[in-house]
C-alpha positions in Angstrom: 240.5 107.8 84.6 240.0 109.8 81.9 242.8 111.4 80.5 241.8 114.9 79.0 243.9 116.0 76.2 244.9 118.2 73.5 242.1 117.9 70.7 243.0 118.7 67.1 242.3 122.1 65.9 243.3 121.8 62.3 245.7 120.0 59.6 248.9 122.1 60.5 248.5 122.5 63.6 250.8 120.3 65.9 251.6 122.2 69.2 249.6 123.8 71.5 250.2 126.6 74.7 248.5 126.0 78.2 247.0 129.0 78.7 244.8 128.4 82.1 243.9 126.1 84.0 240.1 127.1 84.9 239.6 124.1 87.6 242.0 123.7 89.4 243.5 119.4 91.2 241.2 118.0 93.8 238.0 120.1 92.5 235.1 118.9 90.4 234.1 120.0 86.8 230.6 119.0 85.6 230.2 117.8 82.0 230.7 120.1 79.4 232.3 122.6 81.6 235.3 124.1 80.1 238.2 122.5 81.8 241.3 124.7 80.3 242.1 127.6 77.7 244.7 126.8 74.4 246.3 128.5 72.5 247.5 128.4 69.0 248.8 130.5 66.5 246.0 131.8 65.2 243.4 131.7 67.7 242.4 130.8 71.8 240.2 127.8 72.8 238.5 125.9 75.3 238.7 122.1 75.8 235.4 121.4 78.0 235.0 118.0 80.3 233.7 115.2 78.7 231.8 113.9 81.7 231.2 115.0 85.3 235.1 114.6 87.3 237.5 115.5 89.6 240.8 116.9 88.0 243.0 114.1 90.0 246.2 115.5 88.1 247.6 117.9 85.6 250.0 117.1 83.7 251.1 120.2 82.0 250.7 123.6 83.8 250.5 126.8 82.2 253.3 127.8 79.8 254.4 124.7 78.8 253.1 123.2 75.1 251.5 120.3 74.6 251.7 118.5 70.9 247.9 117.8 69.6 246.4 113.6 71.2 248.8 114.4 74.2 247.3 114.0 76.9 247.7 117.0 79.6 245.2 115.9 82.8 244.0 113.0 84.9 240.0 113.6 85.6 237.9 111.0 87.6 234.6 110.0 87.1 232.4 111.5 90.1 228.8 112.6 90.8 228.2 115.8 90.7 228.4 117.4 94.4 224.9 118.0 96.6 224.5 121.6 96.6 221.8 121.6 99.4 224.6 121.7 102.0 227.4 122.7 100.4 229.6 120.3 101.2 231.4 118.2 98.0 231.7 115.0 97.1 234.2 112.6 99.2 235.9 111.9 96.4 236.9 115.6 95.8 237.3 116.2 100.1 241.3 115.1 100.2 242.2 117.7 97.8 239.5 120.4 98.9 241.5 120.0 102.2 244.4 120.4 100.9 244.0 124.4 100.1 244.6 126.4 103.3 241.8 128.7 104.3 242.1 131.9 103.2 240.2 134.9 104.5 236.5 134.4 104.2 236.6 131.2 103.9 237.9 131.2 100.3 240.9 129.0 99.4 244.9 129.1 97.9 245.7 128.0 95.1 249.1 126.0 95.4 251.7 128.8 93.6 250.4 131.2 96.1 250.6 128.8 99.3 254.6 128.9 98.0 254.9 132.4 97.3 252.8 133.3 101.2 255.8 130.6 102.5 258.7 132.0 101.1 257.5 135.9 103.0 256.1 134.1 105.9 252.1 134.9 105.3 249.4 133.0 107.0 245.8 132.7 105.2 244.6 134.7 106.7 246.5 137.7 105.4 246.3 137.6 102.0 242.5 138.3 100.1 241.7 136.4 96.7 240.7 137.4 94.1 240.1 134.7 91.9 237.1 132.7 91.6 235.1 132.3 95.0 237.1 134.5 96.6 240.2 132.2 95.6 244.4 133.2 96.7 246.0 133.7 93.5 250.2 133.7 93.0 249.4 137.7 91.9 247.8 138.1 95.2 250.0 136.7 97.0 252.7 138.4 95.1 250.7 141.1 95.7 250.5 140.9 99.7 254.8 139.6 100.5 255.5 143.2 98.5 253.4 145.4 100.4 255.7 143.6 104.1 258.4 143.7 101.7 259.8 146.8 102.9 259.3 146.0 106.5 261.6 142.8 106.6 263.4 144.8 104.8 264.3 146.8 108.2 264.6 144.3 110.7 268.7 143.4 109.7 269.2 147.6 109.4 268.7 147.4 112.9 271.8 145.0 114.5 273.6 146.7 111.6 275.3 149.1 114.2 276.7 146.3 115.8 278.8 145.5 112.9 282.3 147.0 111.6 281.2 147.3 108.5 279.3 149.9 106.8 276.3 148.4 105.5 274.3 150.2 102.0 270.7 151.7 103.1 267.7 149.0 101.7 266.2 150.1 98.8 262.6 152.0 99.0 259.5 149.7 97.0 260.3 145.9 95.1 262.8 145.8 92.4 261.6 142.1 90.5 261.4 140.4 88.2 259.1 138.3 86.5 259.7 135.6 83.3 256.9 134.0 81.0 257.0 132.2 78.1 255.4 134.2 75.2 252.1 132.6 74.2 251.8 131.4 69.8 249.8 133.9 68.8 252.2 136.6 70.6 254.9 135.0 68.9 252.6 134.8 65.8 252.3 138.4 66.3 256.0 139.3 66.6 257.2 137.5 63.9 255.1 138.1 61.3 255.0 142.3 62.1 259.5 141.6 61.9 258.5 139.1 58.5 256.7 142.5 57.0 259.6 144.8 58.0 262.0 142.4 56.4 259.7 141.4 53.0 258.2 144.7 52.1 258.8 148.8 51.2 256.2 149.4 53.3 255.8 153.4 53.0 253.0 155.4 54.7 251.0 157.9 53.5 248.6 160.6 55.6 245.8 162.7 55.4 242.9 164.1 57.3 239.0 164.0 57.1 236.3 166.3 58.3 234.0 163.7 60.3 231.0 166.9 60.6 229.4 164.5 57.8 229.2 161.1 58.9 228.5 162.2 62.6 225.2 164.3 61.3 224.2 161.5 59.8 224.8 159.2 62.7 222.7 161.8 64.8 220.5 162.0 62.4 219.1 158.5 62.0 220.6 156.9 64.7 217.5 155.9 66.6 215.9 154.8 63.9 219.1 152.4 62.4 219.4 150.7 66.2 215.5 149.9 66.5 215.3 148.1 63.1 218.7 146.7 63.6 219.4 146.3 67.3 222.9 148.2 67.1 224.4 151.5 67.3 225.5 153.0 63.5 229.4 153.5 64.7 232.2 154.8 62.8 233.4 151.4 61.4 230.9 149.9 58.9 231.3 154.1 56.9 235.0 153.4 56.7 234.6 149.2 55.6 232.2 150.4 53.1 234.4 153.6 52.3 237.1 151.1 51.5 235.3 148.5 49.6 234.6 151.7 47.5 238.4 152.3 47.2 239.5 149.4 46.4 236.3 149.0 43.1 238.4 152.0 41.9 242.5 151.2 42.8 242.7 147.1 42.7 246.2 147.0 43.0 245.8 148.3 47.1 244.2 144.5 47.2 246.6 142.5 44.8 249.6 140.6 46.5 252.3 139.0 45.3 252.5 135.2 44.8 256.0 134.5 43.5 256.6 136.4 40.2 253.1 137.4 40.3 250.8 139.7 41.3 246.9 138.3 42.0 244.1 140.5 41.7 240.4 139.6 43.6 237.1 140.7 42.7 235.6 139.9 46.1 237.4 142.6 49.2 237.2 140.3 52.9 238.2 143.2 55.3 240.0 142.3 58.0 239.3 143.9 61.3 242.0 144.5 63.7 240.5 144.1 67.7 242.8 144.7 70.7 242.1 141.2 72.7 243.2 139.7 75.8 245.9 137.2 74.5 247.1 140.2 72.2 246.0 141.3 68.4 243.6 139.7 66.0 242.4 140.7 62.4 239.1 138.5 62.0 238.1 138.8 58.5 234.4 140.1 56.7 234.1 137.9 54.2 232.3 139.7 50.9 232.4 142.8 52.4 231.3 144.0 49.5 227.6 142.6 49.8 227.4 143.6 53.6 225.2 146.3 54.3 225.6 148.9 57.1 223.9 146.5 60.0 226.3 143.9 59.0 229.2 145.5 59.1 228.6 146.8 62.9 226.6 143.5 63.9 230.2 141.3 62.4 232.4 143.6 64.2 230.7 143.4 67.0 230.7 140.0 67.1 233.8 139.5 66.5 235.4 141.7 69.3 233.1 139.8 71.7 234.7 137.0 70.7 237.8 138.1 70.6 237.2 138.5 74.2 236.6 135.4 75.5 239.1 133.6 73.2 236.1 132.3 70.9 237.3 132.9 67.2 237.9 130.8 65.0 241.2 129.8 63.2 239.9 130.4 59.5 238.2 133.5 61.1 240.7 135.1 61.3 242.8 133.8 58.0 243.1 135.1 54.4 241.4 139.0 53.9 242.8 141.1 50.8 242.8 144.4 53.1 243.1 145.5 56.8 241.2 148.7 58.9 243.0 149.2 62.1 241.8 151.9 64.4 244.1 153.5 67.1 240.9 156.2 67.9 239.5 153.7 70.1 242.9 154.1 72.3 243.4 158.1 71.6 245.7 157.2 69.2 246.1 160.4 66.9 248.5 159.4 64.2 250.0 156.6 64.0 252.4 153.7 61.4 250.5 151.2 61.2 252.1 148.0 59.5 250.9 145.5 56.6 250.1 142.8 57.4 251.6 139.9 54.9 250.4 139.0 52.6 248.8 142.0 52.0 249.6 145.3 50.5 248.2 148.0 52.4 246.4 149.0 56.0 244.2 151.1 56.4 245.3 153.4 60.3 242.3 155.3 62.1 242.5 157.7 64.5 240.8 159.7 66.9 238.4 162.1 66.2 239.3 165.7 67.4 237.8 169.3 67.4 240.5 171.3 65.9 240.4 174.5 64.2 240.7 174.4 60.3 240.1 177.0 57.7 236.4 176.7 55.0 236.4 179.2 52.3 238.8 181.3 54.0 237.3 181.0 57.4 238.6 179.0 60.3 236.0 176.8 61.9 236.5 174.2 65.0 235.6 171.0 62.7 236.2 167.1 63.9 238.7 166.0 62.4 240.7 162.4 62.1 244.0 161.5 60.6 244.4 158.3 58.8 247.6 156.5 57.7 247.6 154.4 54.5 250.9 152.4 55.1 251.1 149.9 51.4 253.7 147.5 49.9 256.0 149.8 47.9 256.7 146.9 45.4 252.7 146.4 44.3 251.7 149.8 44.5 252.8 152.9 43.7 252.9 156.5 45.0 250.5 157.6 43.3 247.1 155.4 43.6 248.5 154.9 48.2 247.6 158.5 47.1 244.6 158.7 45.3 243.1 155.9 47.2 243.9 157.6 50.6 242.1 160.9 49.0 238.5 158.8 47.5 238.6 157.3 51.2 238.4 161.5 52.7 235.9 162.4 50.1 233.4 159.1 50.2 233.6 160.0 54.4 233.3 163.6 54.1 230.8 163.0 51.5 228.8 159.9 52.5 226.0 159.8 49.8 228.4 158.3 47.7 228.0 155.7 49.2 224.6 155.2 48.1 224.7 157.0 44.5 228.5 155.0 44.1 229.4 158.0 42.5 
């Protein structure tokens, strides 16, 4: 018997959250194949199988917590099932047979089987959406909900025989579902409340004419993409503009430590990314040394690995300033919250064509609202407004980034 244990993921981490079991009980798992996804306060990671095995017993189901070093599953060494005839190895046969067949010959997961039994559903009544067509709990709940209105009509036929009036059934379903907050979501909640309670937050706004950047991108997009293998986006311009503005107004990047203010001569810029498990903020280390292409490639890599839960803990720590782009979701305006102990965060928003006055004439230009939230304990209003104005000037005239003017 092989014990699958929670690995050590950092000196300060003593407990993890069981996110998702990729392999159910009774199924074969090859060596180095991911068995379970675990979550910590900072990141998520997968635990691979140490050898070719059958998952005999899951000791910690999804949604529970486990300590570092704790055994969360028992594995039994086994040979890989033969692929030629599609039959599983003998040791896997009993467990596989325990799963009832659904539509298309797929299998029903244990949690889904319980839901189906309660709703009086048969395996053939539910279409599976899991790996290999497996019927998941969500599939069973959806199917049960669809037949609920029909079954609710049954007692209504006999109600006329009763002497007391009955209340007509409510159309549709009224369900509640309680799930534990993941460590990442708990950390997000705790840090946001911490920022609101400990910092004197204030937000200043401005708007940017994006015509210059749009024209520059159109002019050099093909050459940039051909040379670097990635498109030139808006984010690299804003990272460059933030670095420029931090050099002029270093107070925005300062942080409070006790009764001291700490100034740094480097720019570690956090990029807020919405991942499947929640918001994460990986950090571009020494962004002041990075080229446009290096910034774009790094952000694209962050975004991909965030969706796959592959970001490392060290990549999410630190940071002297954060950029959050709500515009990718269509946000017109928002007030971002500072990521403590940082003193500032820039909020980007969607670009829309709007009428503005230019030299006494009304013209249509692609405009973006930007917001700077800052800790008023560290940053005065004059510095914050000037910082945001500097970003506006640099973005509207991007050649200043090259000339450092």
